[in-house]
C-alpha positions as MATLAB code, in Angstrom:
seq = 'XXXXXXXXXXXXXXXXXXXXXXXXXXXXXXXXXXXXXXXXXXXXXXXXXXXXXXXXXXXXXXXXXXXXXXXXXXXXXXXXXXXXXXXXXXXXXXXXXXXXXXXXXXXXXXXXXXXXXXXXXXXXXXXXXXXXXXXXXXXXXXXXXXXXXXXXXXXXXXXXXXXXXXXXXXXXXXXXXXXXXXXXXX';
ca = [
     -68.461   50.437  -16.410;
     -67.693   47.079  -17.734;
     -65.176   48.223  -20.108;
     -63.142   49.435  -16.926;
     -63.641   45.870  -14.890;
     -62.078   43.999  -18.673;
     -59.257   46.570  -18.678;
     -58.775   45.570  -14.794;
     -58.563   42.088  -15.202;
     -56.638   41.510  -18.296;
     -53.931   44.161  -16.413;
     -53.402   41.873  -13.384;
     -53.489   38.598  -15.504;
     -50.745   40.088  -17.720;
     -49.010   41.190  -14.468;
     -49.177   38.090  -12.667;
     -47.712   36.576  -16.381;
     -44.863   39.010  -16.172;
     -43.862   38.289  -12.092;
     -44.470   33.918  -13.204;
     -41.695   35.005  -16.319;
     -39.865   36.599  -14.057;
     -39.061   33.845  -11.948;
     -39.030   31.889  -13.945;
     -35.810   33.341  -15.858;
     -34.514   33.551  -11.969;
     -35.134   29.961  -11.698;
     -33.910   29.213  -15.232;
     -30.434   31.537  -14.021;
     -29.899   29.503  -10.515;
     -29.793   26.377  -13.176;
     -27.561   27.447  -15.548;
     -24.998   28.645  -12.884;
     -25.035   25.702  -10.962;
     -24.189   23.969  -14.571;
     -21.983   25.863  -14.684;
     -20.034   25.488  -11.400;
     -20.842   20.914  -11.276;
     -18.763   21.306  -14.708;
     -16.361   23.835  -13.730;
     -15.499   21.408  -10.560;
     -15.464   18.637  -12.462;
     -12.868   19.852  -15.115;
     -10.583   20.694  -12.561;
     -10.407   17.098  -10.642;
     -10.253   16.150  -14.416;
      -7.173   18.469  -14.588;
      -5.698   17.756  -11.322;
      -5.686   13.677  -12.298;
      -4.356   14.221  -15.572;
      -1.187   16.532  -13.735;
      -1.128   13.774  -11.247;
      -0.901   10.965  -13.965;
       2.378   12.963  -15.797;
       3.442   13.733  -12.514;
       4.047    9.710  -11.671;
       4.745    9.667  -15.297;
       7.502   11.580  -15.567;
       8.672   10.021  -12.287;
       8.921    6.729  -13.775;
       9.805    7.677  -16.523;
      12.935    9.101  -15.239;
      14.565    6.657  -13.127;
      14.319    4.120  -15.410;
      15.657    5.936  -19.140;
      18.880    7.025  -15.768;
      19.090    2.832  -15.239;
      18.652    2.580  -19.299;
      21.336    4.643  -20.238;
      23.659    2.613  -17.762;
      22.698   -1.299  -18.707;
      25.521   -1.380  -21.472;
      23.270   -4.471  -23.355;
      20.861   -1.472  -24.364;
      24.566    0.511  -25.026;
      25.396   -1.722  -27.452;
      21.888   -3.066  -29.268;
      20.783    1.281  -29.881;
      24.076    3.514  -29.035;
      23.841    6.591  -27.560;
      22.790    9.172  -26.020;
      19.884    7.253  -25.450;
      16.535    9.502  -25.647;
      13.053    9.509  -24.363;
      10.330    9.086  -26.787;
       7.141   11.437  -26.627;
       4.951   11.714  -23.718;
       1.772   11.065  -26.062;
       2.953    8.081  -27.207;
       3.463    6.381  -23.616;
       1.390    4.287  -21.832;
       0.288    4.499  -17.937;
      -2.147    2.499  -15.434;
      -2.539    3.247  -12.142;
      -3.802    0.981   -9.299;
      -3.663    0.668   -5.534;
      -4.618    3.873   -4.845;
      -1.738    5.254   -7.397;
       0.872    3.299   -4.884;
       1.406    0.908   -7.855;
       2.530    2.048  -11.280;
       3.064    0.477  -15.072;
       4.880    1.921  -17.682;
       5.947    1.839  -20.923;
       7.280    4.520  -22.714;
       8.846    4.519  -26.244;
      13.038    5.152  -26.059;
      15.482    5.349  -29.537;
      18.857    6.040  -29.618;
      21.214    6.327  -33.167;
      21.597    2.769  -33.974;
      17.897    1.846  -33.465;
      14.608    2.344  -31.302;
      12.439    0.543  -28.317;
      10.177    0.125  -25.877;
      10.984   -0.075  -22.185;
       8.227   -1.376  -19.735;
       8.490   -1.147  -15.847;
       6.429   -2.128  -12.421;
       7.222    0.261  -10.179;
       5.785    0.475   -6.777;
       5.620    3.652   -4.264;
       7.682    4.463   -1.822;
       6.862    6.824    1.091;
       4.342    8.332    3.272;
       0.279    8.427    2.050;
      -0.843   11.633    3.309;
      -2.483   14.582    2.046;
       0.728   17.087    1.913;
       2.088   14.132   -0.433;
      -0.497   15.445   -3.424;
       2.161   18.387   -3.379;
       5.598   16.863   -3.101;
       7.271   14.455   -5.817;
       6.471   11.046   -5.340;
       9.474    8.268   -5.107;
       9.172    4.445   -6.853;
      11.248    1.385   -6.344;
      11.796   -0.435   -9.791;
      10.788   -3.837   -9.564;
      10.227   -5.614  -12.707;
      12.264   -3.344  -15.935;
      12.639   -4.847  -19.377;
      13.294   -3.687  -23.274;
      12.468   -4.322  -26.074;
      14.773   -3.119  -28.873;
      14.036   -3.142  -32.862;
      17.700   -2.497  -34.195;
      18.633   -2.360  -37.908;
      20.869   -5.393  -39.098;
      22.698   -6.162  -42.390;
      20.601   -7.733  -43.374;
      16.813   -6.664  -45.342;
      15.609   -7.403  -41.621;
      15.136   -6.120  -38.482;
      16.595   -7.517  -34.992;
      14.956   -7.311  -32.227;
      16.567   -7.857  -28.700;
      14.699   -8.057  -25.536;
      16.933   -6.622  -22.688;
      15.357   -7.234  -18.664;
      17.321   -4.570  -17.289;
      16.492   -5.714  -14.007;
      18.027   -9.115  -13.231;
      20.697   -7.939  -11.204;
      19.210   -5.540   -9.276;
      17.423   -5.779   -6.309;
      15.489   -3.099   -4.965;
      14.872   -2.399   -1.373;
      10.944   -2.926   -2.052;
      12.656   -6.887   -3.018;
      13.822   -7.648   -0.255;
      11.021   -6.901    1.944;
       8.572   -9.041   -0.356;
      11.280  -12.350    0.319;
      12.205  -11.985    3.820;
      11.580  -14.892    6.241;
       8.948  -13.382    8.781;
      10.842  -14.994   12.028;
      13.771  -14.161   11.299;
      13.522  -10.872    9.083;
      16.664  -12.804    6.731;
      15.897  -12.467    2.873;
      15.185  -16.165    2.091;
      17.175  -17.878   -1.232;
      15.600  -17.893   -3.698;
];
């Protein structure tokens, strides 16, 4: 009889251990699912941010390349066609809730190469739907640092300010007189 009692006690303790092990397995499984869900959401957020930055870069650099291809000083220095360099050699900084952009990227031509630098502000609405539409940026400042080989042993470095003679609507809005709404003569 004592043996039966001992056996029943052992069976009960092993059954309780089995049930506690099953609940531990369930809690571990739930924890793993929660961690994997958080990691997937975090990865998705980072991917969306990267895609958004790439869209901003593409919009700004395309507009800058159009202006660079029309600038005679750049054409004379590095020749035509002017080609944008690889995106991974570019730098992009966004600020003020993605309304302000500073960007630099490489360009090259048959006679030389260089780097275009620009600062731009976003124009248009700021709603949830604007996240899915292409963004328009007004370039405020844009210049190029060009490396041109010369007849001598050294390269010649030329700095060209591209927007000297152009005025954007964003610049005109900044220089308006508050009382009259007419641009100041600066």
